[in-house]
C-alpha positions as CSV (number, residue, x, y, z in Angstrom):
1,M,83.1,54.1,105.2
2,D,81.7,51.1,103.2
3,R,83.5,49.4,100.3
4,T,81.6,51.3,97.6
5,K,82.5,54.7,99.1
6,T,86.1,53.7,99.7
7,L,86.5,52.7,96.0
8,A,84.8,55.9,94.9
9,A,87.2,58.0,97.0
10,L,90.3,56.1,95.7
11,T,89.1,56.5,92.2
12,A,88.7,60.2,92.6
13,L,92.2,60.5,94.0
14,L,93.7,58.5,91.2
15,L,91.9,60.7,88.6
16,L,93.2,63.9,90.3
17,D,96.7,62.4,90.3
18,A,96.4,61.4,86.6
19,C,95.2,64.9,85.6
20,S,98.1,66.5,87.4
21,G,100.7,64.0,86.1
22,G,101.5,63.1,89.7
23,R,103.3,66.4,90.1
24,A,103.6,68.1,93.5
25,P,101.3,71.1,94.0
26,I,102.5,74.7,93.4
27,H,102.2,76.7,96.6
28,V,101.0,80.3,95.9
29,G,101.2,82.9,98.7
30,S,100.4,86.5,99.2
31,K,100.6,89.2,101.9
32,N,97.6,90.3,103.9
33,F,95.8,93.1,102.0
34,T,93.3,93.1,99.2
35,E,95.6,93.7,96.3
36,Q,97.9,90.9,97.3
37,V,95.1,88.5,97.8
38,V,93.6,89.4,94.4
39,L,96.9,89.0,92.6
40,G,97.6,85.8,94.5
41,E,94.3,84.3,93.3
42,I,94.9,85.5,89.7
43,V,98.3,83.8,89.7
44,A,96.9,80.6,91.2
45,E,94.1,80.4,88.7
46,Q,96.5,81.1,85.8
47,I,98.6,78.2,86.9
48,E,95.6,75.9,87.2
49,N,94.2,76.9,83.8
50,R,97.4,76.6,81.9
51,L,99.3,73.7,83.6
52,H,96.4,71.7,85.1
53,V,98.5,71.0,88.2
54,P,97.2,71.3,91.8
55,V,97.7,74.7,93.4
56,E,97.7,75.2,97.1
57,R,96.9,78.8,98.3
58,S,98.5,80.5,101.3
59,L,96.9,83.9,100.7
60,N,96.7,86.5,103.4
61,L,99.9,85.3,105.0
62,G,100.9,88.5,106.8
63,G,103.4,91.3,106.2
64,T,106.5,91.5,104.0
65,L,108.9,89.6,106.2
66,L,106.5,86.8,106.9
67,A,105.8,86.3,103.2
68,H,109.5,86.5,102.3
69,Q,110.5,84.0,104.9
70,A,107.8,81.6,103.8
71,L,109.3,81.9,100.3
72,V,112.9,81.4,101.3
73,N,111.9,78.5,103.6
74,G,110.0,76.7,100.8
75,Q,106.7,77.0,102.5
76,I,105.4,78.8,99.4
77,D,106.8,78.7,95.9
78,L,106.0,82.2,94.8
79,Y,104.1,85.4,95.6
80,P,103.8,88.9,94.2
81,E,106.2,91.5,95.6
82,Y,107.1,95.2,95.1
83,T,110.6,96.3,94.0
84,G,110.8,99.2,96.5
85,T,109.8,96.9,99.3
86,A,112.3,94.3,98.3
87,L,115.0,96.9,98.1
88,T,114.5,98.6,101.4
89,S,112.8,96.0,103.7
90,V,114.3,92.8,102.5
91,L,117.7,93.7,101.1
92,K,118.1,96.7,103.5
93,D,119.6,98.8,100.7
94,P,119.2,102.6,100.7
95,I,116.3,104.2,98.9
96,D,116.9,104.6,95.1
97,T,114.3,106.3,92.9
98,D,115.7,104.9,89.6
99,R,113.1,102.4,88.4
100,A,115.4,100.3,86.2
101,A,118.2,100.4,88.7
102,V,116.0,99.2,91.5
103,R,114.6,96.4,89.3
104,T,118.1,95.2,88.3
105,R,119.4,95.3,91.8
106,V,116.4,93.4,93.3
107,R,116.5,90.8,90.5
108,S,120.3,90.1,90.9
109,E,120.3,90.0,94.7
110,Y,117.2,87.8,95.0
111,A,118.9,85.3,92.6
112,R,122.2,85.4,94.4
113,R,121.0,85.4,98.0
114,F,117.8,83.5,97.9
115,Q,117.8,81.4,94.7
116,V,114.6,83.3,93.7
117,D,113.8,84.6,90.3
118,W,112.1,88.0,90.0
119,L,110.0,87.9,86.9
120,D,109.2,90.8,84.5
121,P,106.8,93.5,85.9
122,L,103.1,92.9,85.9
123,G,102.5,96.6,85.0
124,I,101.6,97.9,88.4
125,D,103.6,100.5,90.3
126,N,101.9,100.7,93.7
127,G,103.8,103.3,95.6
128,F,102.8,104.9,98.9
129,A,100.2,107.6,98.5
130,M,99.7,110.3,101.1
131,V,96.0,110.9,100.9
132,V,94.0,113.9,102.2
133,R,90.5,115.3,101.7
134,A,90.0,116.9,98.3
135,S,89.2,120.2,100.0
136,T,92.7,120.4,101.5
137,A,94.7,123.3,100.2
138,A,98.0,121.4,99.9
139,A,98.7,119.8,96.5
140,T,102.2,118.4,97.2
141,L,104.1,117.0,100.1
142,S,106.2,120.1,100.1
143,D,103.1,122.2,100.5
144,A,102.1,119.9,103.4
145,A,105.5,120.5,105.1
146,R,105.0,124.2,105.3
147,P,103.8,125.6,108.7
148,P,101.7,124.8,110.5
149,A,103.0,121.2,109.8
150,A,102.0,120.0,113.3
151,S,98.4,120.3,112.4
152,W,98.6,117.0,110.5
153,N,97.4,113.9,112.2
154,L,98.6,110.9,110.2
155,G,97.0,107.5,110.0
156,V,99.4,104.7,109.0
157,G,99.7,100.9,108.7
158,Y,102.1,99.0,110.8
159,E,104.7,98.6,108.0
160,F,104.7,102.2,107.0
161,E,105.5,103.3,110.5
162,Q,108.5,100.9,110.8
163,R,110.0,100.9,107.3
164,A,112.9,103.1,106.2
165,D,111.0,103.9,103.0
166,G,107.9,104.8,104.9
167,L,107.5,107.3,107.7
168,E,111.2,107.7,108.2
169,A,111.7,108.8,104.5
170,L,108.7,111.1,104.7
171,K,110.2,112.9,107.7
172,K,113.7,113.0,106.3
173,I,113.0,114.3,102.8
174,Y,110.2,116.7,103.6
175,G,110.9,117.6,107.3
176,L,107.2,116.7,108.0
177,R,106.2,116.7,111.6
178,F,102.9,115.5,112.9
179,G,100.6,116.3,115.8
180,A,99.9,112.6,116.1
181,V,100.7,109.4,114.2
182,K,98.0,106.7,114.6
183,T,98.9,103.2,113.6
184,M,96.0,100.9,112.5
185,D,95.0,98.1,110.2
186,L,95.2,99.2,106.5
187,G,91.5,98.5,106.2
188,L,90.7,101.2,108.7
189,L,92.7,104.1,107.2
190,Y,90.0,105.5,104.9
191,K,87.3,105.3,107.6
192,A,89.6,107.1,110.0
193,L,90.1,109.9,107.4
194,G,86.4,110.1,106.7
195,D,85.5,110.2,110.4
196,G,88.0,113.0,111.1
197,Q,90.2,110.8,113.4
198,V,93.1,111.8,111.1
199,N,93.5,114.3,108.3
200,M,96.2,112.5,106.3
201,I,96.7,108.8,105.6
202,A,99.6,106.7,104.2
203,A,97.7,104.7,101.6
204,N,98.7,103.0,98.4
205,A,98.4,104.2,94.8
206,T,96.1,101.4,93.6
207,D,93.6,101.5,96.5
208,G,90.1,101.1,95.2
209,L,88.8,103.8,97.5
210,L,91.0,106.4,95.9
211,S,88.4,106.6,93.1
212,K,86.2,108.6,95.5
213,S,85.8,112.2,94.4
214,D,86.3,113.6,97.9
215,L,89.9,112.4,98.2
216,K,93.2,113.4,96.6
217,V,96.8,112.2,96.7
218,L,99.6,114.7,97.6
219,T,102.3,114.7,94.9
220,D,105.6,113.2,96.1
221,D,107.5,116.1,94.4
222,K,110.9,115.4,96.0
223,H,110.7,111.6,95.3
224,A,110.9,110.4,98.9
225,F,109.6,106.9,97.9
226,P,111.3,104.4,95.6
227,P,109.4,102.7,92.7
228,Y,107.1,99.8,93.8
229,E,106.8,97.7,90.6
230,V,105.0,94.5,91.1
231,G,106.7,91.3,90.0
232,I,106.3,87.6,90.9
233,A,109.1,86.3,93.1
234,V,109.4,82.5,92.4
235,R,111.8,79.9,93.8
236,N,114.3,78.5,91.3
237,A,113.5,75.0,92.6
238,A,109.8,75.4,91.7
239,L,110.7,76.6,88.1
240,R,112.9,73.6,87.7
241,A,110.4,71.1,89.1
242,T,107.4,72.4,87.0
243,P,107.9,72.5,83.3
244,G,106.0,75.5,81.8
245,L,105.7,77.4,85.0
246,R,107.9,80.3,83.9
247,A,106.1,80.7,80.6
248,T,102.7,80.5,82.4
249,L,103.7,83.3,84.8
250,A,105.3,85.4,82.1
251,E,101.9,85.6,80.4
252,L,100.8,87.9,83.2
253,S,103.6,90.4,82.7
254,G,102.4,93.7,81.3
255,K,98.7,92.7,81.6
256,F,98.0,95.2,84.4
257,T,97.9,98.9,84.9
258,N,97.5,101.0,88.1
259,A,94.0,101.9,86.9
260,K,93.1,98.3,86.3
261,M,94.4,97.2,89.7
262,Q,92.5,100.1,91.4
263,Q,89.4,98.8,89.7
264,L,90.0,95.2,90.9
265,N,90.6,96.4,94.5
266,F,87.4,98.5,94.3
267,Q,85.4,95.5,93.2
268,V,86.5,93.6,96.3
269,D,86.6,96.3,98.9
270,V,83.6,98.4,97.9
271,R,81.3,96.2,95.9
272,H,82.2,93.2,98.0
273,E,82.6,90.9,95.0
274,S,84.4,87.6,95.6
275,V,88.1,87.5,95.0
276,N,87.6,84.3,93.0
277,Q,85.1,85.9,90.7
278,V,87.2,89.0,90.2
279,A,90.2,86.9,89.4
280,Q,88.3,84.8,86.8
281,D,86.8,87.9,85.2
282,F,90.3,89.5,84.9
283,L,91.8,86.5,83.3
284,R,88.9,86.2,80.8
285,Q,89.2,89.9,79.9
286,A,92.9,89.6,79.5
287,G,92.5,86.8,77.0
288,L,94.1,84.3,79.3
289,K,91.0,82.1,79.9
């Protein structure tokens, strides 16, 4: 590299450092499905817009335990998480269906055990959704458990099969039995249902594809699943190190609904819009940009 290019590169680095106040970057993470990646990008852009600090993205990290471990180890500073998942998969507590109690328990234990703050809910409650074709006679999970229950072939993601608040809870509360349980990537569930490989899938309440008219969600009438309110889990150390970070993240609380999140997921999964553009549009419509 010649002298002119070297000076230009150094100047650019100095300008970037000046704009960020020399502060260390904020590391934003997410798990490995559309909703998490979209929320992660929204959070990252919110921080960039408000605080003008560098943000490093570690989106699409993997499952719950990988994301949580990255947070605890300081590889990321924050990521969006679900109260029911935190309760059962991370804290290993029994299932509780009381929304406020679950939120309080998760918040206090994350602070005590992990030095992590659990911020106020974003407005999404993305619980498990047992999805069937709209023509299916059953309307509730109790209906589905009535004979011949073995006629159900279930498609599930890897976590649902293994978690206490997933397949185990479904079988325990409803006594559901299946002719087959097929484990697959989350992105393949709806295709498997449409192709007839399975006739029930364990999906999520804010999936964009749920807006299709030929599908319906069976009502969890016995409340097998806990609430899954989305909140941002952020390391105490990051909040101390970055003035204004808490207030910046708090601006996102209450800005979402399940219907809005379903729409954002639909834009990415079905319309194939870029995550970056969807995030920017959301922040603009929410009055945050």
